[in-house]
C-alpha positions in Angstrom: -19.6 217.6 55.6 -17.8 215.2 53.3 -15.0 214.8 55.9 -17.5 214.0 58.6 -19.2 211.5 56.4 -15.8 209.9 55.6 -14.8 209.7 59.2 -18.2 208.2 60.2 -17.9 205.6 57.4 -14.4 204.7 58.5 -15.6 204.4 62.1 -18.5 202.2 61.1 -16.3 200.0 59.0 -13.8 199.7 61.8 -16.5 198.7 64.3 -17.7 196.1 61.8 -14.2 194.7 61.5 -13.8 194.6 65.2 -17.1 192.7 65.6 -16.1 190.3 62.8 -12.7 189.8 64.5 -14.4 189.0 67.9 -16.7 186.5 66.2 -13.8 184.8 64.5 -11.8 184.7 67.8 -14.8 183.0 69.5 -15.2 180.6 66.6 -11.4 179.8 66.8 -11.6 179.1 70.5 -14.6 176.7 69.9 -12.7 175.0 67.2 -9.7 174.6 69.4 -11.9 173.0 72.1 -13.5 170.7 69.5 -10.0 169.7 68.2 -8.8 168.8 71.7 -11.9 166.7 72.2 -11.5 164.9 68.9 -7.8 164.3 69.6 -8.7 162.8 72.9 -11.4 160.6 71.3 -8.9 159.5 68.6 -6.3 158.6 71.3 -8.9 156.6 73.2 -10.0 154.8 70.1 -6.4 154.0 69.2 -5.9 152.6 72.7 -9.0 150.5 72.3 -7.9 149.2 68.9 -4.5 148.2 70.3 -6.1 146.4 73.2 -8.5 144.6 70.9 -5.5 143.6 68.6 -3.7 142.2 71.6 -6.8 140.3 72.7 -7.1 138.9 69.2 -3.5 137.8 69.2 -4.0 136.1 72.6 -7.2 134.4 71.3 -5.4 133.2 68.2 -2.6 131.8 70.2 -5.0 130.1 72.5 -6.8 128.7 69.5 -3.6 127.3 68.2 -2.7 125.8 71.5 -6.2 124.6 71.9 -6.0 122.7 68.6 -2.7 121.1 69.6 -4.1 120.1 73.0 -7.2 118.7 71.2 -5.0 116.6 68.9 -2.9 115.3 71.8 -6.1 114.5 73.8 -7.6 112.6 70.8 -4.4 110.6 70.4 -4.4 109.7 74.1 -8.1 108.7 73.9 -7.4 106.5 70.8 -4.5 104.8 72.7 -6.8 104.1 75.7 -9.5 102.8 73.4 -7.0 100.4 71.7 -5.8 99.2 75.1 -9.3 98.5 76.2 -10.0 96.6 72.9 -6.8 94.5 73.5 -7.9 93.8 77.1 -11.4 92.8 75.9 -9.9 90.6 73.2 -7.7 88.9 75.8 -10.7 88.3 78.1 -12.7 86.8 75.3 -10.0 84.3 74.4 
């Protein structure tokens, strides 16, 4: 009887270990899927960040050029206003 009890105990423990192994294998597969999804999200976010950084650089460059163009435009406007003032002064004399 003792031998039968020992064999049954070993079989029960073996079956329990097999069930635990199967549960762990399923969990491992789920984790692998989650990892792939997270890696894909990370890659997409890195691409988005790079695109936004490039856009920011372009906007900064446009802002610099915009400021330069604004200064140039203001200088030209000042020159035209001075010329108009000269012409008006000549007409008034």
